[in-house]
C-alpha positions in Angstrom: -22.9 22.2 14.0 -23.6 21.9 10.3 -21.5 19.4 8.3 -20.9 19.4 4.5 -20.8 16.1 2.7 -19.3 16.1 -0.8 -19.9 13.1 -3.0 -23.1 12.8 -1.1 -24.8 10.4 -3.6 -21.8 8.1 -3.7 -21.3 4.7 -2.0 -19.8 6.1 1.2 -21.2 9.6 0.9 -24.8 8.5 1.4 -23.8 6.7 4.6 -21.9 9.8 5.9 -25.2 11.8 5.4 -27.3 9.2 7.1 -25.0 8.8 10.1 -24.6 12.5 10.7 -28.4 12.9 10.6 -28.8 9.9 12.9 -26.4 11.7 15.3 -28.7 14.8 15.2 -26.5 17.1 13.1 -27.7 19.4 10.3 -26.2 18.1 7.0 -25.6 20.0 3.7 -25.2 17.5 0.9 -23.2 18.5 -2.1 -23.9 16.8 -5.5 -23.6 17.7 -9.1 -27.2 17.0 -9.8 -29.5 17.6 -6.8 -32.6 16.6 -8.8 -31.3 13.0 -8.9 -29.9 12.9 -5.4 -32.7 11.0 -3.6 -31.2 11.8 -0.2 -33.1 12.1 3.1 -35.6 15.0 3.4 -33.7 16.3 6.4 -30.6 16.9 4.4 -30.0 20.3 2.7 -29.1 19.3 -0.9 -27.0 21.8 -2.8 -25.4 21.8 -6.2 -21.6 21.9 -6.6 -18.6 20.2 -8.2 -15.2 19.8 -6.6 -13.5 20.2 -9.9 -15.0 23.8 -9.9 -14.0 25.3 -6.6 -16.1 28.4 -7.1 -19.3 26.2 -7.2 -18.3 24.8 -3.7 -17.7 28.1 -2.0 -21.3 28.9 -1.1 -21.8 25.4 0.4 -18.9 26.0 2.9 -20.6 29.0 4.6 -21.4 28.2 8.2 -20.0 24.7 8.1 -18.1 23.2 11.1 -16.7 20.2 9.3 -16.6 18.7 5.8 -16.3 15.2 4.3 -14.3 15.7 1.1 -13.5 13.4 -1.9 -10.1 13.4 -3.4 -11.3 12.5 -6.9 -13.9 14.1 -9.2 -15.6 13.9 -12.5 -17.1 11.0 -14.3 -13.7 9.4 -14.8 -12.8 9.5 -11.0 -9.6 11.4 -11.8 -7.5 12.7 -9.0 -8.7 16.2 -8.0 -6.2 19.0 -8.8 -8.2 21.6 -6.9 -6.8 20.8 -3.5 -5.1 24.2 -2.9 -8.3 26.1 -3.7 -10.5 23.8 -1.6 -8.1 24.0 1.4 -7.9 27.8 1.2 -11.7 28.2 0.9 -12.3 25.9 3.8 -10.0 27.9 6.0 -11.5 31.2 4.9 -15.0 29.8 5.7 -14.0 28.8 9.2 -14.3 25.1 8.7 -12.7 23.4 11.7 -12.1 19.9 10.5 -12.3 17.7 7.4 -12.2 14.1 6.5 -10.4 13.2 3.3 -11.5 10.1 1.5 -8.5 8.9 -0.5 -8.5 7.1 -3.8 -5.6 4.7 -3.2 -2.8 7.3 -3.2 -2.0 10.7 -1.7 -2.8 13.5 -4.1 -3.1 17.3 -4.3 -6.1 17.5 -1.9 -4.4 15.6 0.9 -1.2 17.7 0.5 -3.0 21.0 0.4 -4.8 20.3 3.7 -1.6 18.9 5.3 0.1 22.2 4.5 -2.9 24.3 5.6 -4.6 25.3 8.8 -7.7 23.1 8.9 -7.7 20.0 11.0 -7.7 17.0 8.7 -8.1 13.2 8.9 -7.4 10.8 6.1 -9.7 7.9 5.6 -8.2 5.1 3.6 -10.7 2.3 2.8 -8.9 -0.6 1.0 -12.0 -1.3 -1.2 -15.7 -1.0 -0.8 -17.9 -4.1 -0.6 -20.3 -2.1 -2.6 -18.1 -2.3 -5.7 -19.3 -5.9 -5.9 -22.5 -4.5 -7.2 -20.7 -4.1 -10.5 -21.1 -7.9 -10.9 -24.9 -7.9 -10.5 -25.9 -7.5 -14.2 -23.8 -10.3 -15.5 -24.7 -12.5 -12.5 -28.3 -12.1 -13.3 -27.9 -12.6 -17.0 -25.2 -15.3 -17.2 -24.6 -16.7 -13.6 -20.9 -15.9 -14.0 -18.3 -13.2 -13.3 -15.2 -12.4 -15.3 -12.5 -10.6 -13.2 -8.7 -10.6 -12.9 -6.7 -11.3 -9.7 -9.2 -14.0 -8.6 -7.2 -15.3 -5.6 -5.6 -12.1 -4.2 -7.3 -11.3 -0.8 -8.4 -7.8 0.2 -10.0 -6.9 3.5 -12.9 -5.1 1.8 -15.1 -2.8 4.0 -18.8 -2.2 4.1 -19.4 1.4 2.9 -21.7 2.0 5.9 -18.7 1.5 8.1 -16.8 4.2 6.2 -19.8 6.5 6.7 -19.9 5.8 10.4 -16.2 6.5 10.8 -16.4 9.7 8.8 -19.3 10.9 10.9 -17.7 10.1 14.2 -14.5 11.8 13.2 -16.3 15.0 12.1 -18.7 15.1 15.0 -16.3 14.2 17.8 -13.0 15.6 16.7 -9.7 14.5 18.2 -8.4 12.7 15.1 -6.5 15.6 13.6 -3.4 14.7 11.5 -4.2 11.0 11.5 -4.6 8.5 8.6 -6.8 5.5 9.2 -6.7 2.4 7.1 -10.3 1.1 7.0 -11.0 -2.6 6.4 -13.7 -5.2 7.0 -13.2 -7.9 9.6 -11.5 -10.4 7.3 -9.9 -10.6 3.9 -11.7 -12.1 0.9 -10.6 -13.0 -2.6 -12.8 -12.2 -5.5 -13.4 -15.9 -5.9 -14.5 -16.2 -2.3 -16.8 -13.2 -2.6 -18.6 -14.8 -5.6 -18.9 -18.1 -3.7 -20.5 -16.2 -0.8 -23.0 -14.6 -3.1 -23.7 -18.0 -4.7 -24.3 -19.6 -1.3 -26.6 -16.8 -0.2 -28.6 -17.1 -3.5 -28.6 -20.8 -3.6 -27.3 -20.8 -7.1 -24.2 -22.1 -9.0 -22.1 -19.1 -10.1 -18.9 -19.4 -12.3 -15.8 -17.4 -11.8 -13.9 -16.7 -15.1 -10.5 -15.3 -14.3 -9.2 -12.7 -16.8 -5.6 -12.0 -17.5 -4.4 -8.5 -16.5 -4.2 -7.6 -20.2 -7.8 -8.7 -20.7 -8.9 -6.7 -17.7 -7.2 -3.6 -18.9 -8.9 -3.9 -22.3 -12.2 -4.3 -20.5 -11.7 -1.2 -18.3 -10.6 0.8 -21.3 -13.7 -0.2 -23.3 -15.8 0.7 -20.3 -14.5 4.3 -20.5 -12.0 4.3 -17.6 -9.3 6.8 -17.8 -5.7 5.6 -17.9 -4.9 7.0 -14.4 -7.8 5.0 -13.0 -6.8 1.8 -14.9 -3.2 2.0 -13.6 -4.5 2.5 -10.0 -6.9 -0.4 -10.2 -4.4 -2.7 -11.7 -1.7 -1.9 -9.1 -4.1 -1.9 -6.1 -6.0 -5.1 -7.0 -3.0 -7.0 -8.5 -0.3 -6.0 -6.0 -2.0 -4.7 -2.8 0.2 -3.8 0.1 0.1 -6.3 3.1 -1.9 -3.8 5.2 -4.7 -3.9 2.7 -5.0 -7.7 3.3 -4.9 -7.4 7.1 -7.9 -6.4 9.1 -7.5 -3.1 10.8 -8.9 -2.1 14.3 -9.8 1.4 13.1 -13.6 0.9 12.7 -13.9 -0.6 16.2 -11.6 2.0 17.8 -13.5 5.0 16.2 -17.1 3.8 16.3 -17.0 1.4 19.3 -18.3 -1.6 17.4 -17.1 -4.3 15.1 -17.1 -3.7 11.3 -19.8 -5.4 9.3 -19.1 -8.7 7.5 -19.3 -9.4 3.8 -22.1 -11.9 4.5 -24.1 -9.1 6.0 -23.5 -6.9 3.0 -24.7 -9.7 0.7 -27.9 -10.2 2.7 -28.6 -6.5 2.4 -28.0 -6.5 -1.4 -28.9 -10.0 -2.5 -31.9 -8.6 -4.5 -29.6 -6.9 -6.9 -28.2 -10.3 -8.0 -31.5 -12.0 -8.6 -33.6 -12.0 -11.8 
């Protein structure tokens, strides 16, 4: 069984590739720039862009299952190409797909729900890996400036998302289900920084921004308005289920989700000078 992984160079996508290869499956990895992919040699790296369905069609040939993003482009905008992707997957004989949401149900999810291919929605509340965005300022200034400092989120290790996606694709039996994916416990942003500080043995300062200041920062960083609204809503007013550990990782993979402390140990070198 050959599996297609889109967004193969992303935080979760790399782990989906690694886990499927570990399970012994051929993997076709889709990326917009294969020359920069730096993926395992066993993966077949192909060029394609989900915002351009015709570029994806060749990659679907001979594929049993596919891991699909629901956003695309440099601005992480919601993909509007869901109907084309769902139709092409069905025509290619794809049996099942995992759909990695972006915090809301969009055209990709709806198209597959209305189609003939078995689908499973994966809904990580937030990646631990997004904490890497703090690394440059931690190295330079020993501080982090973020909004919503004391709102907890049960952030998940991206490797656990990859493990869940690979298990769903390889095993089947999860059709029509949506899984909220979390880590083993909720953390506030302030607590995450304190954990990093403890691991590094350094004093790190948390400077809490107002929501208005954060919006200005995101805008100046080039974020589109759709993404800004999504981040503000999800981080500032998360639903209760995003703050409560879910059993999904354990139920699907057979093991407990990785802790944030483990993630920090693996990535501590990014925060040191």
